N, CA, C and O of each residue as an XYZ file, in Angstrom:
332
protein
N     227.041    154.108     83.336
C     225.717    154.369     82.823
C     225.732    155.528     81.846
O     224.684    156.041     81.455
N     226.916    155.933     81.462
C     227.075    156.976     80.449
C     226.389    158.288     80.812
O     225.774    158.924     79.956
N     226.489    158.696     82.073
C     225.959    160.000     82.476
C     227.076    160.803     83.126
O     227.958    160.260     83.791
N     227.013    162.086     82.916
C     227.972    162.979     83.544
C     227.282    163.608     84.755
O     226.231    164.234     84.623
N     227.879    163.437     85.930
C     227.287    163.959     87.148
C     227.942    165.267     87.549
O     229.167    165.386     87.574
N     227.112    166.235     87.859
C     227.596    167.506     88.387
C     227.630    167.358     89.910
O     226.576    167.206     90.527
N     228.801    167.399     90.523
C     228.893    167.204     91.980
C     227.992    168.144     92.774
O     227.543    167.786     93.863
N     227.721    169.333     92.254
C     226.865    170.285     92.967
C     225.390    169.876     92.958
O     224.592    170.421     93.721
N     225.024    168.918     92.096
C     223.618    168.519     92.008
C     223.347    167.188     92.720
O     222.235    166.665     92.642
N     224.349    166.636     93.411
C     224.190    165.363     94.110
C     223.896    165.636     95.580
O     224.651    166.335     96.255
N     222.788    165.076     96.068
C     222.395    165.250     97.465
C     222.193    163.889     98.121
O     221.539    163.007     97.563
N     222.762    163.732     99.308
C     222.543    162.520    100.082
C     221.063    162.393    100.373
O     220.410    163.380    100.712
N     220.519    161.172    100.245
C     219.100    160.950    100.499
C     218.861    160.041    101.703
O     218.143    160.414    102.631
N     219.457    158.858    101.689
C     219.153    157.907    102.762
C     220.186    156.790    102.799
O     220.905    156.546    101.830
N     220.236    156.127    103.931
C     221.038    154.915    104.081
C     220.079    153.751    104.267
O     219.111    153.849    105.020
N     220.351    152.653    103.582
C     219.517    151.462    103.684
C     220.357    150.319    104.235
O     221.441    150.033    103.727
N     219.850    149.670    105.276
C     220.411    148.427    105.808
C     219.320    147.387    105.672
O     218.229    147.549    106.219
N     219.609    146.320    104.947
C     218.573    145.316    104.696
C     219.206    143.947    104.497
O     220.383    143.844    104.152
N     218.420    142.892    104.718
C     218.931    141.552    104.423
C     219.304    141.430    102.944
O     218.620    141.975    102.078
N     220.374    140.724    102.671
C     220.805    140.503    101.290
C     219.849    139.519    100.635
O     219.606    138.435    101.165
N     219.308    139.895     99.483
C     218.370    139.024     98.773
C     219.061    137.734     98.360
O     220.142    137.760     97.771
N     218.436    136.614     98.667
C     218.934    135.315     98.240
C     220.034    134.734     99.110
O     220.556    133.663     98.801
N     220.398    135.409    100.185
C     221.449    134.921    101.075
C     220.830    134.552    102.424
O     219.627    134.709    102.629
N     221.662    134.061    103.337
C     221.174    133.682    104.657
C     220.639    134.910    105.385
O     220.961    136.044    105.033
N     219.825    134.671    106.395
C     219.223    135.760    107.154
C     220.263    136.621    107.863
O     219.967    137.752    108.250
N     221.472    136.102    108.036
C     222.508    136.848    108.747
C     223.232    137.850    107.859
O     223.913    138.739    108.370
N     223.101    137.728    106.547
C     223.798    138.613    105.615
C     223.015    139.908    105.444
O     221.826    139.900    105.125
N     223.714    141.026    105.665
C     223.076    142.327    105.513
C     223.828    143.152    104.473
O     225.040    143.013    104.310
N     223.099    144.000    103.782
C     223.728    144.925    102.843
C     223.547    146.332    103.381
O     222.559    146.636    104.050
N     224.513    147.184    103.081
C     224.479    148.591    103.459
C     224.609    149.399    102.176
O     225.483    149.126    101.353
N     223.752    150.382    102.006
C     223.788    151.176    100.780
C     223.400    152.618    101.075
O     222.386    152.880    101.722
N     224.212    153.540    100.596
C     223.857    154.951    100.663
C     223.168    155.322     99.367
O     223.594    154.907     98.289
N     222.107    156.100     99.468
C     221.323    156.505     98.302
C     221.407    158.022     98.147
O     221.418    158.766     99.127
N     221.464    158.451     96.906
C     221.608    159.871     96.600
C     220.570    160.281     95.568
O     220.088    159.448     94.800
N     220.232    161.550     95.550
C     219.381    162.137     94.517
C     220.255    163.055     93.677
O     221.186    163.678     94.186
N     219.946    163.133     92.379
C     220.758    163.942     91.485
C     219.914    164.395     90.299
O     219.082    163.641     89.795
N     220.132    165.618     89.861
C     219.520    166.099     88.625
C     220.377    165.614     87.467
O     221.568    165.916     87.397
N     219.767    164.861     86.562
C     220.500    164.321     85.411
C     220.149    165.100     84.155
O     218.988    165.435     83.917
N     221.162    165.381     83.362
C     220.939    166.027     82.063
C     220.861    164.974     80.961
O     220.235    165.192     79.924
N     221.507    163.826     81.200
C     221.524    162.728     80.235
C     220.676    161.583     80.750
O     220.490    161.436     81.958
N     220.164    160.776     79.843
C     219.413    159.587     80.241
C     220.387    158.433     80.449
O     221.167    158.121     79.549
N     220.359    157.791     81.622
C     221.263    156.654     81.865
C     221.033    155.535     80.846
O     219.903    155.261     80.444
N     222.129    154.900     80.443
C     222.079    153.789     79.495
C     223.021    152.692     79.983
O     224.064    152.972     80.575
N     222.645    151.451     79.730
C     223.507    150.333     80.084
C     224.815    150.441     79.311
O     224.824    150.769     78.124
N     225.926    150.160     80.002
C     227.232    150.175     79.359
C     228.216    149.414     80.231
O     227.962    149.182     81.413
N     229.334    149.031     79.645
C     230.406    148.331     80.351
C     229.863    147.143     81.129
O     229.252    146.245     80.549
N     230.084    147.133     82.450
C     229.671    145.974     83.246
C     228.175    145.966     83.551
O     227.666    144.979     84.080
N     227.465    147.041     83.231
C     226.013    147.089     83.420
C     225.375    146.663     82.102
O     225.391    147.403     81.118
N     224.810    145.449     82.103
C     224.287    144.904     80.850
C     222.840    145.299     80.575
O     222.385    145.231     79.433
N     222.115    145.710     81.611
C     220.717    146.075     81.420
C     220.345    147.143     82.442
O     220.820    147.122     83.578
N     219.515    148.049     82.041
C     219.055    149.114     82.919
C     217.559    149.265     82.687
O     217.119    149.466     81.555
N     216.778    149.168     83.760
C     215.326    149.254     83.628
C     214.795    150.272     84.628
O     215.345    150.436     85.717
N     213.742    150.939     84.252
C     213.082    151.893     85.123
C     211.697    151.360     85.437
O     211.089    150.673     84.617
N     211.203    151.673     86.617
C     209.843    151.288     86.948
C     209.229    152.343     87.846
O     209.927    153.091     88.530
N     207.901    152.383     87.828
C     207.167    153.293     88.689
C     206.508    152.475     89.793
O     206.709    151.263     89.875
N     205.729    153.129     90.635
C     205.102    152.419     91.756
C     204.214    151.276     91.282
O     204.179    150.215     91.905
N     203.505    151.485     90.193
C     202.600    150.439     89.689
C     203.384    149.226     89.204
O     203.077    148.098     89.590
N     204.387    149.443     88.367
C     205.148    148.299     87.856
C     205.994    147.660     88.963
O     206.266    146.460     88.914
N     206.413    148.449     89.961
C     207.137    147.896     91.105
C     206.258    146.891     91.846
O     206.741    145.854     92.300
N     204.972    147.202     91.966
C     204.035    146.298     92.635
C     203.845    144.991     91.906
O     203.393    144.011     92.498
N     204.184    144.959     90.628
C     204.025    143.736     89.826
C     205.270    142.851     89.824
O     205.233    141.736     89.305
N     206.368    143.335     90.398
C     207.599    142.538     90.414
C     207.392    141.254     91.203
O     206.788    141.268     92.275
N     207.891    140.155     90.675
C     207.758    138.867     91.352
C     208.748    138.735     92.504
O     208.468    138.045     93.484
N     209.889    139.383     92.396
C     210.934    139.310     93.409
C     210.871    140.570     94.260
O     210.922    141.681     93.734
N     210.761    140.401     95.558
C     210.694    141.532     96.483
C     212.019    141.642     97.237
O     212.187    141.051     98.304
N     212.941    142.394     96.680
C     214.259    142.583     97.274
C     214.101    143.540     98.465
O     213.644    144.669     98.282
N     214.469    143.113     99.675
C     214.199    143.920    100.873
C     214.716    145.361    100.804
O     213.984    146.282    101.168
N     215.942    145.582    100.354
C     216.481    146.932    100.286
C     215.713    147.805     99.313
O     215.496    148.988     99.573
N     215.305    147.236     98.206
C     214.525    147.981     97.213
C     213.148    148.336     97.764
O     212.657    149.445     97.549
N     212.531    147.405     98.468
C     211.231    147.681     99.085
C     211.374    148.835    100.078
O     210.525    149.725    100.123
N     212.444    148.820    100.871
C     212.653    149.878    101.866
C     212.816    151.246    101.214
O     212.220    152.220    101.673
N     213.617    151.333    100.149
C     213.852    152.641     99.541
C     212.618    153.121     98.772
O     212.343    154.320     98.734
N     211.881    152.205     98.167
C     210.639    152.613     97.486
C     209.632    153.143     98.503
O     208.951    154.134     98.241
N     209.532    152.490     99.660
C     208.638    152.972    100.716
C     209.055    154.363    101.183
O     208.211    155.233    101.398
N     210.355    154.565    101.337
C     210.848    155.872    101.791
C     210.575    156.956    100.748
O     210.158    158.058    101.104
N     210.803    156.661     99.478
C     210.519    157.614     98.403
C     209.031    157.990     98.390
O     208.675    159.152     98.197
N     208.179    156.995     98.597
C     206.742    157.230     98.621
C     206.360    158.083     99.837
O     205.606    159.046     99.701
N     206.871    157.740    101.011
C     206.593    158.492    102.233
C     207.035    159.947    102.111
O     206.350    160.853    102.584
N     208.176    160.163    101.479
C     208.706    161.518    101.318
C     208.072    162.285    100.161
O     208.438    163.432     99.905
N     207.122    161.660     99.458
C     206.409    162.333     98.380
C     207.201    162.481     97.104
O     206.852    163.297     96.251
N     208.276    161.698     96.955
C     209.091    161.783     95.739
C     208.551    160.895     94.620
O     208.858    161.102     93.446
N     207.745    159.904     94.998
C     207.027    159.078     94.014
C     205.614    158.879     94.551
O     205.350    159.085     95.736
N     204.718    158.479     93.667
C     203.339    158.239     94.121
C     203.034    156.769     94.149
O     201.923    156.376     94.505
């Protein structure tokens, strides 16, 4: 994503366990989430062909409700990191 991360600015935030979107109910994904202060704006590069940002309002308009994403957005909202 063409950003330089300062290891001192990376903080563990949460672990998400959720059903894998589009797979059988038995498939689960595990993901650790981190918060970081960025000096550069992330940009699509290499194997990442597109990068999009959304806020709570545009998230509510998404047609696809990916379980892990819903969980982390709820947690961010509960913790007051987004409105």
